VOGULUM-946120 format. One record per atom (N, C-alpha, C): residue number from 1; residue in one letter; atom name; x, y, z. Coordinates in steps of 0.2 Angstrom, whole numbers. Layout:
N
@nr: NUM; rest: a; atom: CA; X: X; Y: Y; Z: Z;
...
This chain:
53
@nr: 1; rest: m; atom: N; X: -81; Y: -211; Z: 155;
@nr: 1; rest: m; atom: CA; X: -83; Y: -206; Z: 151;
@nr: 1; rest: m; atom: C; X: -90; Y: -205; Z: 151;
@nr: 2; rest: s; atom: N; X: -92; Y: -199; Z: 152;
@nr: 2; rest: s; atom: CA; X: -99; Y: -197; Z: 152;
@nr: 2; rest: s; atom: C; X: -103; Y: -198; Z: 145;
@nr: 3; rest: n; atom: N; X: -109; Y: -198; Z: 146;
@nr: 3; rest: n; atom: CA; X: -113; Y: -200; Z: 140;
@nr: 3; rest: n; atom: C; X: -113; Y: -193; Z: 136;
@nr: 4; rest: k; atom: N; X: -112; Y: -187; Z: 138;
@nr: 4; rest: k; atom: CA; X: -113; Y: -180; Z: 135;
@nr: 4; rest: k; atom: C; X: -106; Y: -180; Z: 133;
@nr: 5; rest: t; atom: N; X: -99; Y: -182; Z: 133;
@nr: 5; rest: t; atom: CA; X: -94; Y: -182; Z: 131;
@nr: 5; rest: t; atom: C; X: -94; Y: -187; Z: 124;
@nr: 6; rest: r; atom: N; X: -96; Y: -192; Z: 126;
@nr: 6; rest: r; atom: CA; X: -97; Y: -197; Z: 119;
@nr: 6; rest: r; atom: C; X: -101; Y: -194; Z: 114;
@nr: 7; rest: s; atom: N; X: -106; Y: -190; Z: 115;
@nr: 7; rest: s; atom: CA; X: -111; Y: -189; Z: 111;
@nr: 7; rest: s; atom: C; X: -107; Y: -181; Z: 107;
@nr: 8; rest: i; atom: N; X: -104; Y: -177; Z: 111;
@nr: 8; rest: i; atom: CA; X: -100; Y: -174; Z: 107;
@nr: 8; rest: i; atom: C; X: -95; Y: -176; Z: 103;
@nr: 9; rest: l; atom: N; X: -91; Y: -180; Z: 106;
@nr: 9; rest: l; atom: CA; X: -86; Y: -182; Z: 102;
@nr: 9; rest: l; atom: C; X: -90; Y: -186; Z: 95;
@nr: 10; rest: k; atom: N; X: -96; Y: -190; Z: 96;
@nr: 10; rest: k; atom: CA; X: -97; Y: -193; Z: 89;
@nr: 10; rest: k; atom: C; X: -100; Y: -186; Z: 85;
@nr: 11; rest: a; atom: N; X: -103; Y: -181; Z: 88;
@nr: 11; rest: a; atom: CA; X: -104; Y: -176; Z: 84;
@nr: 11; rest: a; atom: C; X: -99; Y: -173; Z: 80;
@nr: 12; rest: i; atom: N; X: -93; Y: -173; Z: 84;
@nr: 12; rest: i; atom: CA; X: -87; Y: -170; Z: 80;
@nr: 12; rest: i; atom: C; X: -86; Y: -173; Z: 74;
@nr: 13; rest: a; atom: N; X: -86; Y: -180; Z: 75;
@nr: 13; rest: a; atom: CA; X: -83; Y: -185; Z: 70;
@nr: 13; rest: a; atom: C; X: -87; Y: -184; Z: 65;
@nr: 14; rest: v; atom: N; X: -94; Y: -184; Z: 66;
@nr: 14; rest: v; atom: CA; X: -99; Y: -183; Z: 61;
@nr: 14; rest: v; atom: C; X: -97; Y: -176; Z: 56;
@nr: 15; rest: i; atom: N; X: -96; Y: -171; Z: 59;
@nr: 15; rest: i; atom: CA; X: -96; Y: -165; Z: 57;
@nr: 15; rest: i; atom: C; X: -88; Y: -164; Z: 53;
@nr: 16; rest: l; atom: N; X: -84; Y: -168; Z: 55;
@nr: 16; rest: l; atom: CA; X: -76; Y: -169; Z: 52;
@nr: 16; rest: l; atom: C; X: -78; Y: -172; Z: 45;
@nr: 17; rest: v; atom: N; X: -82; Y: -179; Z: 45;
@nr: 17; rest: v; atom: CA; X: -84; Y: -183; Z: 39;
@nr: 17; rest: v; atom: C; X: -87; Y: -179; Z: 34;
@nr: 18; rest: l; atom: N; X: -92; Y: -175; Z: 37;
@nr: 18; rest: l; atom: CA; X: -95; Y: -172; Z: 31;
@nr: 18; rest: l; atom: C; X: -92; Y: -165; Z: 28;
@nr: 19; rest: l; atom: N; X: -87; Y: -163; Z: 33;
@nr: 19; rest: l; atom: CA; X: -82; Y: -158; Z: 30;
@nr: 19; rest: l; atom: C; X: -78; Y: -160; Z: 24;
@nr: 20; rest: a; atom: N; X: -77; Y: -168; Z: 25;
@nr: 20; rest: a; atom: CA; X: -73; Y: -171; Z: 21;
@nr: 20; rest: a; atom: C; X: -76; Y: -171; Z: 13;
@nr: 21; rest: v; atom: N; X: -81; Y: -174; Z: 14;
@nr: 21; rest: v; atom: CA; X: -87; Y: -176; Z: 9;
@nr: 21; rest: v; atom: C; X: -89; Y: -170; Z: 5;
@nr: 22; rest: l; atom: N; X: -91; Y: -164; Z: 9;
@nr: 22; rest: l; atom: CA; X: -92; Y: -158; Z: 5;
@nr: 22; rest: l; atom: C; X: -85; Y: -155; Z: 1;
@nr: 23; rest: m; atom: N; X: -79; Y: -157; Z: 4;
@nr: 23; rest: m; atom: CA; X: -75; Y: -154; Z: 1;
@nr: 23; rest: m; atom: C; X: -72; Y: -159; Z: -5;
@nr: 24; rest: h; atom: N; X: -74; Y: -166; Z: -5;
@nr: 24; rest: h; atom: CA; X: -73; Y: -170; Z: -11;
@nr: 24; rest: h; atom: C; X: -78; Y: -168; Z: -17;
@nr: 25; rest: i; atom: N; X: -83; Y: -167; Z: -14;
@nr: 25; rest: i; atom: CA; X: -88; Y: -165; Z: -20;
@nr: 25; rest: i; atom: C; X: -87; Y: -158; Z: -23;
@nr: 26; rest: g; atom: N; X: -84; Y: -154; Z: -20;
@nr: 26; rest: g; atom: CA; X: -81; Y: -148; Z: -22;
@nr: 26; rest: g; atom: C; X: -87; Y: -141; Z: -20;
@nr: 27; rest: w; atom: N; X: -91; Y: -143; Z: -16;
@nr: 27; rest: w; atom: CA; X: -97; Y: -138; Z: -11;
@nr: 27; rest: w; atom: C; X: -94; Y: -133; Z: -7;
@nr: 28; rest: v; atom: N; X: -88; Y: -136; Z: -4;
@nr: 28; rest: v; atom: CA; X: -83; Y: -132; Z: 1;
@nr: 28; rest: v; atom: C; X: -77; Y: -132; Z: -1;
@nr: 29; rest: a; atom: N; X: -73; Y: -126; Z: -1;
@nr: 29; rest: a; atom: CA; X: -67; Y: -125; Z: -4;
@nr: 29; rest: a; atom: C; X: -62; Y: -120; Z: 1;
@nr: 30; rest: i; atom: N; X: -58; Y: -126; Z: 7;
@nr: 30; rest: i; atom: CA; X: -54; Y: -123; Z: 12;
@nr: 30; rest: i; atom: C; X: -48; Y: -125; Z: 9;
@nr: 31; rest: p; atom: N; X: -43; Y: -121; Z: 5;
@nr: 31; rest: p; atom: CA; X: -37; Y: -124; Z: 2;
@nr: 31; rest: p; atom: C; X: -32; Y: -127; Z: 7;
@nr: 32; rest: v; atom: N; X: -32; Y: -124; Z: 13;
@nr: 32; rest: v; atom: CA; X: -26; Y: -126; Z: 19;
@nr: 32; rest: v; atom: C; X: -28; Y: -133; Z: 20;
@nr: 33; rest: i; atom: N; X: -34; Y: -136; Z: 21;
@nr: 33; rest: i; atom: CA; X: -34; Y: -143; Z: 23;
@nr: 33; rest: i; atom: C; X: -35; Y: -147; Z: 16;
@nr: 34; rest: t; atom: N; X: -35; Y: -145; Z: 11;
@nr: 34; rest: t; atom: CA; X: -38; Y: -150; Z: 6;
@nr: 34; rest: t; atom: C; X: -35; Y: -156; Z: 6;
@nr: 35; rest: v; atom: N; X: -28; Y: -155; Z: 7;
@nr: 35; rest: v; atom: CA; X: -23; Y: -161; Z: 7;
@nr: 35; rest: v; atom: C; X: -24; Y: -166; Z: 12;
@nr: 36; rest: y; atom: N; X: -26; Y: -164; Z: 17;
@nr: 36; rest: y; atom: CA; X: -28; Y: -168; Z: 24;
@nr: 36; rest: y; atom: C; X: -34; Y: -172; Z: 23;
@nr: 37; rest: k; atom: N; X: -39; Y: -172; Z: 19;
@nr: 37; rest: k; atom: CA; X: -44; Y: -174; Z: 18;
@nr: 37; rest: k; atom: C; X: -45; Y: -182; Z: 21;
@nr: 38; rest: f; atom: N; X: -40; Y: -186; Z: 19;
@nr: 38; rest: f; atom: CA; X: -40; Y: -193; Z: 20;
@nr: 38; rest: f; atom: C; X: -39; Y: -193; Z: 29;
@nr: 39; rest: w; atom: N; X: -34; Y: -188; Z: 32;
@nr: 39; rest: w; atom: CA; X: -33; Y: -189; Z: 38;
@nr: 39; rest: w; atom: C; X: -39; Y: -186; Z: 42;
@nr: 40; rest: i; atom: N; X: -43; Y: -183; Z: 39;
@nr: 40; rest: i; atom: CA; X: -49; Y: -180; Z: 43;
@nr: 40; rest: i; atom: C; X: -52; Y: -184; Z: 46;
@nr: 41; rest: v; atom: N; X: -54; Y: -190; Z: 39;
@nr: 41; rest: v; atom: CA; X: -58; Y: -195; Z: 41;
@nr: 41; rest: v; atom: C; X: -55; Y: -200; Z: 45;
@nr: 42; rest: v; atom: N; X: -49; Y: -200; Z: 46;
@nr: 42; rest: v; atom: CA; X: -45; Y: -207; Z: 49;
@nr: 42; rest: v; atom: C; X: -46; Y: -202; Z: 56;
@nr: 43; rest: i; atom: N; X: -45; Y: -197; Z: 58;
@nr: 43; rest: i; atom: CA; X: -47; Y: -193; Z: 65;
@nr: 43; rest: i; atom: C; X: -54; Y: -194; Z: 66;
@nr: 44; rest: a; atom: N; X: -58; Y: -195; Z: 62;
@nr: 44; rest: a; atom: CA; X: -65; Y: -194; Z: 64;
@nr: 44; rest: a; atom: C; X: -66; Y: -201; Z: 66;
@nr: 45; rest: f; atom: N; X: -63; Y: -207; Z: 61;
@nr: 45; rest: f; atom: CA; X: -65; Y: -213; Z: 64;
@nr: 45; rest: f; atom: C; X: -62; Y: -215; Z: 71;
@nr: 46; rest: g; atom: N; X: -57; Y: -212; Z: 73;
@nr: 46; rest: g; atom: CA; X: -52; Y: -213; Z: 79;
@nr: 46; rest: g; atom: C; X: -57; Y: -210; Z: 85;
@nr: 47; rest: l; atom: N; X: -60; Y: -204; Z: 82;
@nr: 47; rest: l; atom: CA; X: -64; Y: -201; Z: 88;
@nr: 47; rest: l; atom: C; X: -70; Y: -206; Z: 90;
@nr: 48; rest: l; atom: N; X: -74; Y: -209; Z: 84;
@nr: 48; rest: l; atom: CA; X: -79; Y: -213; Z: 85;
@nr: 48; rest: l; atom: C; X: -76; Y: -220; Z: 89;
@nr: 49; rest: l; atom: N; X: -71; Y: -222; Z: 88;
@nr: 49; rest: l; atom: CA; X: -68; Y: -228; Z: 92;
@nr: 49; rest: l; atom: C; X: -67; Y: -226; Z: 100;
@nr: 50; rest: i; atom: N; X: -65; Y: -221; Z: 99;
@nr: 50; rest: i; atom: CA; X: -63; Y: -218; Z: 107;
@nr: 50; rest: i; atom: C; X: -70; Y: -219; Z: 111;
@nr: 51; rest: s; atom: N; X: -75; Y: -214; Z: 107;
@nr: 51; rest: s; atom: CA; X: -81; Y: -215; Z: 110;
@nr: 51; rest: s; atom: C; X: -87; Y: -220; Z: 112;
@nr: 52; rest: s; atom: N; X: -84; Y: -225; Z: 108;
@nr: 52; rest: s; atom: CA; X: -87; Y: -231; Z: 108;
@nr: 52; rest: s; atom: C; X: -87; Y: -236; Z: 114;
@nr: 53; rest: k; atom: N; X: -92; Y: -238; Z: 117;
@nr: 53; rest: k; atom: CA; X: -92; Y: -242; Z: 123;
@nr: 53; rest: k; atom: C; X: -88; Y: -250; Z: 122;
């Protein structure tokens, strides 16, 4: 896996976690995925595990 791919996966993971945190705080309201906040964070953690060396 190239460094560019790793960087993209890490950036996606950070964006997913930020989205979950902002939804928890109440600054962002996306009713469709509000129920899946926990799973969004789990997917982000999985992406970080995949992108680590």
